[in-house]
Every structure is written in structure tokens, then in C-alpha cells.
Residue frames as qw, qx, qy, qz and C-alpha x, y, z in Angstrom:
[[0.010, 0.391, 0.829, 0.400, -123.03, 122.44, 84.57],
 [0.275, -0.074, 0.073, -0.956, -125.74, 125.06, 84.37],
 [0.040, 0.383, 0.918, -0.094, -129.25, 124.13, 85.49],
 [0.218, -0.091, -0.216, -0.947, -132.45, 125.71, 84.24],
 [0.491, 0.194, 0.593, -0.608, -136.10, 125.61, 85.25],
 [0.097, 0.094, 0.890, 0.435, -137.95, 123.18, 83.01],
 [0.255, -0.388, -0.527, -0.712, -140.99, 125.15, 81.95],
 [0.541, -0.506, -0.009, -0.672, -144.05, 124.99, 84.19],
 [0.836, -0.186, -0.513, 0.057, -142.92, 121.80, 85.96],
 [0.413, -0.861, 0.226, -0.191, -140.59, 123.71, 88.30],
 [0.935, -0.153, 0.129, 0.293, -137.98, 120.99, 87.88],
 [0.034, -0.856, 0.429, 0.285, -134.35, 122.01, 87.44],
 [0.936, 0.224, 0.219, 0.159, -132.57, 120.25, 84.59],
 [0.523, -0.407, 0.365, 0.653, -129.04, 120.44, 83.25],
 [0.348, 0.718, -0.146, -0.585, -128.57, 122.71, 80.25],
 [0.450, 0.394, -0.740, -0.307, -127.03, 119.71, 78.50],
 [0.833, -0.148, 0.390, -0.363, -128.84, 116.42, 78.95],
 [0.208, -0.293, 0.893, 0.270, -128.28, 113.03, 77.38],
 [0.757, 0.264, -0.178, -0.571, -130.19, 111.66, 74.42],
 [0.491, -0.298, 0.816, -0.071, -130.32, 107.88, 74.60],
 [0.816, 0.463, -0.059, -0.342, -131.50, 106.89, 71.13],
 [0.385, 0.613, -0.690, 0.008, -127.94, 105.64, 70.60],
 [0.240, -0.311, 0.853, -0.344, -128.28, 103.25, 73.51],
 [0.756, 0.209, 0.440, -0.438, -131.31, 101.56, 72.01],
 [0.703, 0.257, 0.589, 0.304, -130.70, 100.99, 68.33],
 [0.472, 0.816, 0.290, 0.163, -130.26, 102.60, 64.91],
 [0.031, 0.934, -0.357, 0.005, -126.80, 104.00, 65.69],
 [0.525, 0.389, -0.739, 0.166, -124.97, 100.69, 65.52],
 [0.783, -0.387, -0.486, 0.011, -124.69, 98.27, 68.42],
 [0.066, -0.639, 0.479, -0.598, -123.86, 99.43, 71.96],
 [0.545, -0.108, -0.808, 0.196, -123.23, 96.75, 74.60],
 [0.510, -0.754, -0.386, -0.150, -125.12, 96.97, 77.89],
 [0.661, -0.459, -0.156, 0.573, -121.98, 97.59, 79.95],
 [0.343, 0.143, 0.197, 0.907, -120.97, 100.39, 77.59],
 [0.200, -0.656, -0.433, -0.586, -124.43, 101.93, 77.75],
 [0.601, -0.723, -0.323, 0.110, -124.44, 101.95, 81.55],
 [0.600, -0.244, -0.011, 0.762, -120.96, 103.47, 81.51],
 [0.134, 0.436, 0.310, 0.834, -122.29, 106.29, 79.30],
 [0.427, -0.758, -0.376, -0.320, -125.06, 107.00, 81.82],
 [0.696, -0.525, -0.196, 0.449, -122.52, 106.98, 84.65],
 [0.485, 0.016, 0.119, 0.866, -120.22, 109.40, 82.84],
 [0.047, -0.613, -0.368, -0.697, -123.05, 111.76, 81.98],
 [0.543, -0.772, -0.308, -0.117, -124.28, 111.97, 85.56],
 [0.699, -0.377, -0.082, 0.602, -120.76, 112.34, 86.92],
 [0.336, 0.179, 0.222, 0.898, -120.49, 115.34, 84.56],
 [0.118, 0.228, 0.317, -0.913, -123.61, 116.98, 85.98],
 [0.332, -0.133, -0.626, -0.693, -126.30, 115.74, 83.60],
 [0.277, 0.124, 0.724, -0.619, -129.74, 115.59, 85.23],
 [0.695, 0.397, 0.152, -0.580, -131.95, 114.77, 82.24],
 [0.296, -0.085, 0.885, 0.348, -132.11, 111.61, 80.15],
 [0.605, 0.369, -0.050, -0.704, -134.27, 111.57, 77.02],
 [0.232, -0.076, 0.956, 0.162, -135.53, 108.24, 75.72],
 [0.621, 0.137, -0.203, -0.745, -138.52, 106.67, 73.97],
 [0.786, -0.075, 0.538, -0.295, -140.47, 103.45, 74.13],
 [0.876, 0.476, 0.056, -0.060, -139.44, 102.53, 70.59],
 [0.162, 0.786, -0.596, 0.035, -135.68, 103.00, 70.98],
 [0.167, 0.296, -0.938, 0.075, -134.58, 99.41, 70.58],
 [0.603, -0.346, -0.616, -0.369, -138.18, 98.32, 71.24],
 [0.652, -0.723, -0.097, -0.206, -137.77, 99.46, 74.84],
 [0.831, 0.010, -0.265, 0.488, -134.09, 98.62, 75.29],
 [0.220, 0.488, -0.194, 0.822, -133.11, 102.22, 75.94],
 [0.550, -0.592, 0.023, -0.589, -135.77, 102.55, 78.64],
 [0.937, -0.286, -0.201, 0.022, -134.78, 99.23, 80.18],
 [0.667, 0.214, -0.291, 0.652, -131.11, 100.23, 80.37],
 [0.088, -0.534, 0.185, -0.820, -132.06, 103.47, 82.08],
 [0.772, -0.482, -0.117, -0.398, -134.31, 101.49, 84.42],
 [0.894, -0.114, -0.287, 0.324, -131.39, 99.25, 85.41],
 [0.384, 0.354, -0.258, 0.813, -129.23, 102.32, 85.96],
 [0.388, -0.576, 0.028, -0.719, -131.94, 103.96, 88.09],
 [0.884, -0.383, -0.243, -0.108, -132.23, 100.82, 90.23],
 [0.778, -0.019, -0.262, 0.571, -128.51, 101.06, 90.97],
 [0.250, 0.125, -0.138, 0.950, -128.68, 104.82, 91.59],
 [0.180, -0.676, -0.711, -0.069, -131.90, 105.42, 93.53],
 [0.268, -0.726, -0.269, 0.573, -130.79, 108.78, 94.94],
 [0.421, 0.193, 0.375, 0.803, -130.02, 110.43, 91.59],
 [0.049, 0.674, 0.434, -0.596, -133.10, 112.67, 91.56],
 [0.028, -0.242, 0.453, 0.858, -132.86, 113.63, 87.89],
 [0.625, 0.426, 0.192, -0.626, -135.53, 113.67, 85.17],
 [0.324, -0.005, 0.865, 0.382, -136.25, 110.95, 82.63],
 [0.502, 0.458, -0.003, -0.734, -138.23, 112.08, 79.61],
 [0.390, 0.061, 0.882, 0.258, -139.72, 109.33, 77.47],
 [0.367, 0.253, -0.305, -0.842, -142.06, 109.29, 74.48],
 [0.448, 0.223, 0.857, -0.119, -145.03, 107.37, 73.11],
 [0.627, 0.561, 0.174, -0.512, -147.25, 106.83, 70.04],
 [0.349, 0.595, -0.632, -0.354, -144.65, 105.42, 67.67],
 [0.298, -0.092, 0.947, -0.082, -145.55, 101.87, 68.74],
 [0.625, 0.508, 0.396, -0.441, -148.73, 102.34, 66.72],
 [0.699, 0.347, 0.498, 0.378, -148.74, 101.33, 63.04],
 [0.285, 0.561, 0.150, 0.763, -148.86, 105.07, 62.33],
 [0.247, -0.264, -0.497, 0.789, -148.66, 107.97, 64.84],
 [0.153, -0.364, -0.428, -0.813, -152.10, 109.26, 63.87],
 [0.439, -0.239, 0.268, -0.824, -155.20, 110.42, 65.72],
 [0.828, -0.071, -0.416, -0.370, -156.80, 107.04, 65.08],
 [0.769, -0.031, -0.567, 0.294, -154.24, 105.44, 67.41],
 [0.114, 0.319, -0.429, 0.837, -154.04, 108.25, 69.97],
 [0.628, -0.489, -0.446, -0.409, -156.61, 106.60, 72.23],
 [0.493, -0.663, 0.365, -0.430, -156.92, 106.46, 76.00],
 [0.977, -0.148, 0.147, -0.033, -156.43, 102.69, 75.93],
 [0.784, 0.435, -0.147, 0.418, -153.25, 102.97, 73.90],
 [0.032, 0.763, -0.335, 0.552, -151.90, 105.79, 76.04],
 [0.731, -0.529, 0.305, -0.304, -152.52, 103.69, 79.14],
 [0.986, 0.049, 0.071, 0.142, -150.86, 100.60, 77.65],
 [0.609, 0.589, -0.198, 0.492, -147.84, 102.54, 76.41],
 [0.153, -0.744, 0.371, -0.534, -147.28, 104.42, 79.64],
 [0.871, -0.391, 0.233, -0.183, -147.69, 101.23, 81.68],
 [0.923, 0.246, -0.039, 0.293, -145.06, 99.58, 79.51],
 [0.342, 0.689, -0.282, 0.573, -142.67, 102.51, 79.96],
 [0.511, -0.679, 0.313, -0.425, -143.22, 102.50, 83.73],
 [0.972, -0.173, 0.155, 0.023, -142.33, 98.82, 83.80],
 [0.764, 0.468, -0.121, 0.428, -139.26, 99.34, 81.60],
 [0.148, 0.688, -0.306, 0.641, -138.03, 102.21, 83.76],
 [0.534, -0.229, -0.719, 0.380, -139.05, 100.61, 87.05],
 [0.020, -0.018, 0.293, -0.956, -141.00, 103.65, 88.26],
 [0.151, 0.540, 0.774, -0.295, -144.56, 104.28, 89.42],
 [0.250, 0.894, 0.246, -0.280, -144.85, 107.71, 87.82],
 [0.663, 0.346, 0.244, 0.617, -143.16, 108.87, 84.62],
 [0.276, -0.476, -0.101, 0.829, -141.46, 112.26, 84.91],
 [0.314, 0.566, -0.156, -0.746, -142.32, 113.43, 81.41],
 [0.582, 0.275, 0.740, 0.194, -144.07, 111.74, 78.49],
 [0.148, 0.508, -0.276, -0.802, -143.83, 113.29, 75.05],
 [0.787, 0.498, 0.312, -0.187, -146.00, 112.51, 72.06],
 [0.549, -0.340, 0.558, 0.522, -143.40, 111.19, 69.65],
 [0.046, 0.284, -0.517, -0.806, -143.68, 113.17, 66.40],
 [0.433, 0.445, 0.765, -0.172, -147.37, 112.45, 65.78],
 [0.252, 0.415, 0.575, 0.659, -149.19, 113.51, 62.65],
 [0.040, -0.231, 0.000, -0.972, -150.85, 116.91, 62.35],
 [0.531, -0.465, -0.480, -0.521, -154.34, 115.67, 63.24],
 [0.619, -0.346, -0.600, 0.369, -153.22, 114.75, 66.78],
 [0.256, -0.034, -0.250, 0.933, -152.40, 118.35, 67.67],
 [0.301, -0.237, -0.214, -0.899, -155.94, 119.49, 66.90],
 [0.602, -0.359, -0.684, -0.202, -157.72, 116.96, 69.14],
 [0.380, -0.602, 0.301, -0.635, -159.01, 118.19, 72.49],
 [0.944, -0.254, -0.059, -0.204, -159.64, 114.57, 73.47],
 [0.784, 0.274, -0.372, 0.414, -155.95, 113.70, 73.12],
 [0.179, 0.453, -0.420, 0.766, -154.91, 116.42, 75.53],
 [0.675, -0.448, 0.105, -0.577, -157.80, 115.67, 77.89],
 [0.968, -0.076, -0.237, 0.030, -156.52, 112.10, 78.04],
 [0.567, 0.338, -0.413, 0.628, -153.01, 113.31, 78.82],
 [0.260, -0.533, 0.271, -0.758, -154.45, 115.52, 81.57],
 [0.875, -0.336, -0.054, -0.345, -156.16, 112.46, 83.06],
 [0.865, 0.105, -0.357, 0.336, -152.82, 110.61, 83.15],
 [0.189, 0.444, -0.397, 0.781, -151.40, 113.51, 85.16],
 [0.562, -0.468, 0.092, -0.675, -154.39, 113.51, 87.48],
 [0.951, -0.260, -0.053, -0.158, -154.01, 109.84, 88.35],
 [0.390, -0.758, 0.515, 0.088, -150.20, 110.18, 88.80],
 [0.917, 0.232, 0.254, 0.203, -149.31, 107.90, 85.89],
 [0.574, 0.406, 0.043, 0.710, -147.24, 110.80, 84.56],
 [0.309, -0.548, -0.284, 0.724, -146.03, 114.01, 86.18],
 [0.214, 0.698, -0.077, -0.679, -146.13, 116.14, 83.01],
 [0.717, 0.353, 0.550, 0.241, -146.40, 115.83, 79.27],
 [0.038, 0.679, -0.286, -0.676, -144.99, 117.44, 76.17],
 [0.823, 0.531, 0.181, -0.089, -144.50, 116.82, 72.49],
 [0.444, -0.370, 0.550, 0.603, -141.62, 116.00, 70.20],
 [0.543, 0.729, 0.220, -0.354, -142.32, 117.65, 66.85],
 [0.690, 0.183, 0.437, 0.547, -141.06, 117.53, 63.29],
 [0.269, 0.590, 0.313, 0.694, -142.20, 120.99, 62.15],
 [0.095, 0.031, -0.297, 0.950, -142.33, 124.50, 63.53],
 [0.487, -0.276, -0.299, -0.773, -146.07, 124.64, 62.80],
 [0.727, -0.324, -0.605, -0.031, -146.64, 121.61, 65.01],
 [0.444, -0.093, -0.495, 0.741, -144.56, 123.21, 67.75],
 [0.144, -0.154, 0.055, -0.976, -146.65, 126.38, 67.67],
 [0.649, -0.320, -0.440, -0.531, -149.89, 124.38, 67.86],
 [0.701, -0.253, -0.608, 0.275, -148.57, 122.47, 70.85],
 [0.265, 0.029, -0.359, 0.894, -147.37, 125.61, 72.64],
 [0.360, -0.294, -0.159, -0.871, -150.90, 127.00, 72.33],
 [0.710, -0.372, -0.580, -0.142, -152.19, 124.09, 74.45],
 [0.340, -0.815, 0.182, -0.432, -152.31, 125.23, 78.09],
 [0.789, -0.516, 0.318, -0.098, -150.88, 122.13, 79.78],
 [0.867, 0.384, -0.136, 0.286, -148.09, 121.22, 77.36],
 [0.585, -0.752, 0.115, 0.283, -144.97, 121.45, 79.52],
 [0.369, -0.538, 0.545, 0.527, -142.35, 121.02, 76.81],
 [0.754, 0.634, 0.001, -0.171, -141.65, 120.98, 73.11],
 [0.619, -0.371, 0.545, 0.427, -138.76, 118.98, 71.69],
 [0.603, 0.784, 0.076, -0.128, -137.53, 120.14, 68.29],
 [0.794, 0.147, 0.132, 0.574, -134.51, 119.81, 66.01],
 [0.001, -0.999, 0.042, -0.012, -132.34, 122.87, 66.60],
 [0.745, -0.297, 0.217, 0.556, -128.71, 123.34, 65.61],
 [0.116, -0.595, 0.268, 0.749, -126.48, 125.60, 63.57],
 [0.009, 0.042, -0.773, -0.634, -127.80, 123.84, 60.44],
 [0.196, -0.564, -0.760, -0.256, -131.49, 123.98, 61.51],
 [0.169, -0.069, -0.313, 0.932, -132.26, 127.52, 62.63],
 [0.251, -0.445, -0.503, -0.698, -135.91, 128.02, 61.68],
 [0.493, -0.596, -0.622, 0.122, -137.20, 127.43, 65.27],
 [0.355, -0.244, -0.239, 0.870, -135.45, 130.63, 66.32],
 [0.040, -0.274, -0.341, -0.899, -137.90, 132.70, 64.29],
 [0.540, -0.402, -0.193, -0.714, -141.25, 131.90, 65.93],
 [0.791, -0.274, -0.547, -0.027, -141.10, 128.74, 68.04],
 [0.535, -0.085, -0.501, 0.675, -138.56, 129.79, 70.65],
 [0.092, -0.200, 0.143, -0.965, -140.15, 133.24, 71.19],
 [0.652, -0.332, -0.338, -0.592, -143.62, 131.66, 71.51],
 [0.762, -0.227, -0.573, 0.197, -142.34, 129.11, 74.01],
 [0.319, 0.056, -0.411, 0.852, -140.66, 131.82, 76.10],
 [0.330, -0.267, -0.025, -0.905, -143.89, 133.81, 76.20],
 [0.783, -0.280, -0.365, -0.419, -145.94, 130.76, 77.16],
 [0.461, -0.595, 0.585, -0.303, -143.42, 129.44, 79.68],
 [0.984, 0.136, 0.022, -0.114, -143.00, 126.19, 77.74],
 [0.549, -0.547, 0.552, 0.306, -139.73, 124.29, 78.05],
 [0.677, 0.647, -0.283, -0.207, -137.71, 123.71, 74.89],
 [0.764, -0.306, 0.525, 0.218, -135.65, 120.55, 74.40],
 [0.412, 0.738, -0.398, -0.357, -133.23, 120.95, 71.49],
 [0.872, -0.071, 0.476, 0.085, -132.51, 117.65, 69.79],
 [0.789, 0.424, 0.219, 0.386, -130.02, 116.65, 67.06],
 [0.154, -0.951, 0.060, 0.262, -127.74, 119.49, 68.22],
 [0.363, -0.525, 0.606, 0.475, -124.73, 118.07, 66.36],
 [0.638, 0.503, -0.257, -0.524, -126.69, 117.30, 63.18],
 [0.997, 0.032, 0.040, -0.060, -126.12, 113.56, 63.67],
 [0.783, -0.341, 0.232, 0.466, -122.42, 114.18, 64.17],
 [0.554, 0.675, 0.182, 0.451, -121.84, 116.43, 61.15],
 [0.062, -0.946, 0.077, -0.308, -121.03, 119.43, 63.33],
 [0.769, -0.542, 0.218, 0.259, -118.20, 117.59, 65.06],
 [0.279, 0.838, -0.404, -0.238, -116.25, 118.09, 61.84],
 [0.509, -0.393, 0.761, 0.088, -114.99, 114.49, 61.93],
 [0.751, 0.358, 0.555, -0.024, -116.71, 113.19, 58.82],
 [0.018, -0.398, 0.556, 0.730, -115.47, 113.18, 55.26],
 [0.691, 0.293, -0.198, -0.631, -117.40, 112.27, 52.12],
 [0.553, 0.245, -0.793, -0.077, -115.83, 108.81, 52.40],
 [0.264, -0.201, 0.740, -0.586, -117.08, 108.19, 55.96],
 [0.553, -0.170, -0.708, -0.405, -119.31, 105.13, 56.21],
 [0.477, -0.302, 0.486, -0.667, -121.68, 103.97, 58.94],
 [0.232, -0.004, 0.968, -0.098, -122.96, 100.57, 60.02],
 [0.214, -0.272, -0.748, -0.567, -125.93, 99.12, 58.18],
 [0.343, -0.596, -0.713, 0.140, -127.89, 99.35, 61.45],
 [0.224, -0.394, -0.182, 0.873, -127.12, 103.08, 61.77],
 [0.347, 0.785, 0.476, -0.191, -129.82, 105.49, 60.59],
 [0.010, 0.787, -0.304, -0.536, -127.07, 107.58, 58.99],
 [0.145, -0.160, 0.860, 0.462, -126.86, 104.73, 56.48],
 [0.110, 0.360, 0.908, 0.181, -130.42, 103.50, 56.11],
 [0.083, 0.820, 0.525, -0.215, -132.33, 106.79, 56.50],
 [0.351, -0.283, 0.203, 0.870, -130.07, 109.11, 54.55],
 [0.109, -0.138, -0.497, -0.850, -132.86, 109.78, 52.05],
 [0.506, -0.073, 0.266, -0.817, -135.78, 109.43, 54.47],
 [0.487, 0.037, -0.813, -0.317, -136.39, 105.76, 53.76],
 [0.396, -0.251, -0.846, 0.255, -137.40, 104.83, 57.34],
 [0.193, -0.772, -0.498, 0.344, -138.63, 108.04, 58.99],
 [0.171, 0.979, 0.101, -0.051, -138.51, 111.80, 58.59],
 [0.747, 0.385, -0.095, 0.534, -135.27, 112.73, 56.86],
 [0.059, -0.849, 0.147, -0.504, -134.95, 115.76, 59.12],
 [0.781, -0.595, 0.177, -0.065, -133.81, 113.46, 61.93],
 [0.868, -0.031, 0.234, 0.438, -130.73, 112.38, 59.94],
 [0.475, 0.046, 0.155, 0.865, -128.03, 115.03, 59.43],
 [0.093, 0.528, 0.311, -0.784, -130.78, 117.58, 60.21],
 [0.594, 0.668, 0.411, -0.179, -132.14, 116.99, 56.73],
 [0.155, 0.822, -0.411, -0.363, -129.00, 118.24, 54.97],
 [0.934, 0.322, -0.157, 0.015, -127.65, 115.97, 52.24],
 [0.840, -0.425, 0.069, 0.331, -124.46, 114.34, 53.44],
 [0.660, 0.253, 0.132, 0.695, -122.00, 115.77, 50.92],
 [0.002, 0.776, 0.093, 0.624, -123.25, 119.33, 51.37],
 [0.657, -0.742, -0.057, -0.119, -123.25, 118.80, 55.12],
 [0.843, -0.194, 0.026, 0.500, -119.64, 117.62, 55.16],
 [0.437, 0.453, 0.097, 0.771, -118.52, 120.68, 53.24],
 [0.260, -0.790, -0.096, -0.547, -120.51, 123.08, 55.42],
 [0.798, -0.593, -0.073, 0.074, -119.31, 121.34, 58.58],
 [0.742, 0.075, -0.020, 0.666, -115.71, 121.81, 57.46],
 [0.113, 0.618, 0.047, 0.776, -116.38, 125.53, 57.27],
 [0.597, -0.731, -0.112, -0.311, -118.07, 125.48, 60.68],
 [0.874, -0.314, -0.099, 0.357, -115.05, 123.69, 62.13],
 [0.517, 0.329, -0.018, 0.790, -112.70, 126.31, 60.71],
 [0.216, -0.729, -0.082, -0.644, -114.81, 129.05, 62.27],
 [0.783, -0.607, -0.125, -0.049, -114.75, 127.29, 65.63],
 [0.818, -0.119, -0.060, 0.559, -111.00, 126.87, 65.55],
 [0.269, 0.593, 0.033, 0.758, -110.58, 130.53, 64.56],
 [0.406, -0.699, 0.088, -0.583, -112.14, 131.30, 67.94],
 [0.101, 0.392, -0.838, 0.366, -110.12, 128.61, 69.72],
 [0.720, -0.066, 0.386, -0.573, -113.13, 126.33, 70.13],
 [0.245, -0.035, 0.953, 0.178, -113.53, 122.62, 69.45],
 [0.302, -0.104, -0.552, -0.770, -116.19, 122.19, 66.75],
 [0.434, -0.415, -0.794, -0.092, -118.45, 119.93, 68.82],
 [0.280, -0.453, -0.506, 0.679, -118.24, 122.23, 71.86],
 [0.058, 0.158, -0.149, -0.974, -118.98, 125.24, 69.66],
 [0.355, -0.233, -0.687, -0.590, -122.01, 123.51, 68.12],
 [0.428, -0.493, -0.738, 0.169, -123.43, 122.50, 71.49],
 [0.216, -0.390, -0.303, 0.843, -122.73, 125.91, 73.00],
 [0.133, -0.076, -0.398, -0.905, -124.48, 127.54, 70.02],
 [0.461, -0.427, -0.681, -0.376, -127.68, 125.65, 70.93],
 [0.476, -0.453, -0.605, 0.450, -127.32, 125.95, 74.71],
 [0.220, -0.300, -0.155, 0.915, -126.82, 129.70, 74.52],
 [0.137, -0.385, -0.522, -0.749, -129.96, 130.41, 72.50],
 [0.262, -0.064, 0.464, -0.844, -132.33, 132.30, 74.86],
 [0.750, 0.030, 0.013, -0.661, -135.34, 130.14, 75.63],
 [0.730, 0.180, -0.657, -0.058, -133.67, 126.76, 75.24],
 [0.730, -0.584, 0.183, -0.303, -134.13, 124.70, 78.41],
 [0.648, -0.411, 0.626, 0.142, -131.86, 121.78, 77.62],
 [0.530, 0.589, -0.511, -0.333, -129.92, 120.28, 74.71],
 [0.855, -0.207, 0.441, -0.175, -129.77, 116.50, 74.32],
 [0.416, 0.584, -0.668, -0.200, -126.76, 115.21, 72.37],
 [0.985, -0.122, -0.048, -0.108, -126.35, 111.47, 72.32],
 [0.060, -0.714, 0.696, -0.043, -123.22, 109.55, 73.22],
 [0.937, 0.096, -0.314, -0.122, -121.93, 106.06, 72.54],
 [0.709, 0.086, -0.475, 0.514, -118.95, 106.24, 74.90],
 [0.471, -0.724, -0.325, 0.386, -118.18, 107.76, 78.30],
 [0.412, -0.200, 0.162, 0.874, -115.67, 110.06, 76.64],
 [0.001, 0.434, 0.507, 0.744, -118.34, 111.45, 74.34],
 [0.395, -0.748, -0.528, -0.076, -120.73, 111.93, 77.26],
 [0.508, -0.577, -0.152, 0.622, -118.12, 113.84, 79.26],
 [0.307, 0.001, 0.321, 0.896, -117.12, 115.95, 76.28],
 [0.114, -0.602, -0.570, -0.548, -120.72, 116.86, 75.51],
 [0.455, -0.768, -0.426, 0.147, -121.44, 117.85, 79.10],
 [0.516, -0.360, -0.017, 0.777, -118.30, 119.98, 79.27],
 [0.207, 0.400, 0.410, 0.793, -119.65, 122.18, 76.47],
 [0.291, -0.829, -0.467, -0.102, -122.06, 123.67, 79.01],
 [0.522, -0.667, -0.065, 0.528, -119.09, 125.45, 80.53],
 [0.504, 0.345, 0.308, 0.730, -118.18, 127.23, 77.28],
 [0.097, -0.404, -0.176, 0.892, -117.89, 130.99, 77.69],
 [0.464, 0.716, 0.332, -0.401, -120.51, 133.11, 75.89],
 [0.670, 0.274, 0.463, 0.512, -119.83, 132.77, 72.20],
 [0.164, -0.369, 0.109, 0.908, -118.48, 135.95, 70.58],
 [0.491, 0.656, 0.260, -0.511, -120.90, 137.97, 68.49],
 [0.254, 0.618, -0.573, -0.473, -118.49, 137.66, 65.58],
 [0.111, -0.099, 0.985, 0.087, -118.68, 133.87, 65.75],
 [0.396, 0.466, 0.704, -0.363, -122.48, 133.89, 65.92],
 [0.412, 0.719, -0.064, -0.556, -122.65, 136.22, 62.92],
 [0.136, 0.473, -0.790, -0.366, -120.27, 134.01, 60.94],
 [0.247, 0.134, 0.956, -0.084, -122.39, 130.93, 61.70],
 [0.432, 0.628, 0.423, -0.489, -125.47, 132.83, 60.56],
 [0.324, 0.676, -0.399, -0.528, -123.75, 133.76, 57.30],
 [0.028, -0.245, 0.950, 0.192, -122.69, 130.15, 56.73],
 [0.354, 0.356, 0.819, -0.276, -126.22, 128.93, 57.37],
 [0.425, 0.704, 0.170, -0.543, -127.71, 131.49, 55.02],
 [0.254, 0.637, -0.570, -0.452, -125.26, 130.74, 52.23],
 [0.189, 0.282, -0.925, -0.171, -124.99, 126.96, 52.33],
 [0.017, 0.167, 0.955, -0.244, -127.85, 125.46, 54.37],
 [0.329, 0.367, 0.393, -0.777, -130.92, 127.69, 54.50],
 [0.500, 0.320, -0.384, -0.707, -131.97, 127.24, 50.85],
 [0.396, 0.111, -0.898, -0.156, -131.98, 123.46, 51.33],
 [0.321, -0.267, -0.871, 0.257, -133.84, 122.99, 54.64],
 [0.060, 0.074, 0.376, -0.922, -135.39, 126.18, 56.02],
 [0.522, 0.015, -0.210, -0.827, -138.67, 125.85, 54.14],
 [0.535, -0.011, -0.821, -0.200, -139.17, 122.15, 54.88],
 [0.485, -0.344, -0.755, 0.277, -139.76, 122.02, 58.63]]
């Protein structure tokens, strides 16, 4: 497992981390024992960053990580959580010092820690990024050791650029995968220049890029790939990277063929594509089983992808995906 410096924090994190949305809710049910086994497998594979949020399962994801941390006090990794989505809307009206204090206190209790490693504003609305008071409040949480550092999880490239311009934003989390390439144009170069860490989320396009799905594949009613397929519950860009399912299945079949042409497993190729983008600090695929966690982590060991493969992925994106999503986020 490769490790990289996480922006201005100086922390070293694994190039592939573990997203734990799956362990909370909205990906079908995962039993507690299974969730803890996923965390075990990830760490055994070299993972040193967990990404969670206070709303994943109404805190269940954080609580499971907290139980795992209590059993593994010498781990020494990084837990990144998020806040603001407990508000009725993630707007400036609710981005208050009192709310920030209440939410971070709740996350500290869930995780069983005195100081949170990293807190990210969880896809707030545009008005939040323009408020000096919001970022002054976050600075005060660092000063009193409630949090060690803060960042943002964004929906759009414009939001990412506004966040990067803030001097004390340590990280930006953004959707980045072979079917969502717009961040490569401006966001990643700006982050590299500013020294801001980049967390790439949804690297497998909600599983599309594994090549396992067909147009007949179904998902549980509690899985966002069922109930948010058209953006009914939250931003559609979080589900299949915003690509409609049928188009995504066809494009993913082509991606899988490309990967196999270069003797790569599709999922490993997709993760390696994101990991190997210059400026990406860590990539956070989720996992619902230990086998998935191990397989995801192993992709960090993929040899540098051939230029021919990268060019073919770019052509596929331009032909099948770019017209549908590039202008949206």
C-alpha cells in the first residue's frame, strides 16, 4: 500500500482508504459483525483512512468505527467524518457555531475520541462557501482541539475551487472516476498548487465500473441505487456518478473490455485510474464484505497504467459519458 502526505496536515494516509457509507445505510443492510470484519480486512490490507459521516445510518457508521477503534487503540490511522447534513437543509442559515459544536460533540461521542482527525462540511449549499464566519468557526474548533483539521465534501467543481481558495481548508472531497473526469481540468491542478489534499469518492461509479451489472440488475429498496436513481433523495451525481443506469452499464462493459485487453480486472483498473491521477491524495471505495475491502486495497499495487489504456478510457469518456455529465458538476 502506498502512503501519501495528506495536504497541510502532515499526516500520511493510504492511497486507497475505505468509504463507510455502506456500513451505515442506503446500500442495503450490513450486520454489525460484517461491518467490523470489513474494517479489519481493510486495515490488514494497509488502509489507514476511514471516511464516514454523522448522517450515515444516523450515526451508525461512526458508532461502528468507534467500536472498532476501542478494540484497536494502537491503529494510528485517520478517521474523516462530516457534518451539516443533520440540518433540515445544508445552508448558511444552519451553519452556526452552536450547530457545529453540537454536531462535532455528537461525532466525538460516536467515535469515542476527544479530538476528531478531520471534519468535512458535507456538501453544503453555495452560500456556505462564501461565509468568512463559517470558516472562522471551523478555525476556532481547531484552536480548542475539538478537531485537528477541516475540509469540505463538494458536489461541484466550482464549490471545490472556492474551498481551495480558503487558506485553512486541508482537504476537498469530490466525485472522481473514469466516468466523472471534470475535476481533472481545474480542481486537481488548483489543489496541487495550494497544497490541498484531494479525496476521490465514488471511484467505482457506485459499482458500475466493476463491470458486474447488467440492465436487469436490481438493488434493495433501501439501496440508493434504487431510490435515488433519478435524484429523488439527494444529488443524483452521488448515484452511478450521475450517469443513467442503462448508459452506464453499456459504457462499463466497454471499460471492462479495455481493462481485460490490458490484463487488468475492471475494478482494479478503475481504482488505479483514480489513484494514479497526480494530485489525488486518497481514493475511498466502499465495501460490504472483507473480500471487497481486500480487493479494493490491492488495487493500490497496480503497476502504472499504460498510456494506451489511459487514452482509450479518455476516448470512451468523451464518446459516451462526457455529453451527459461533464457540464453538470
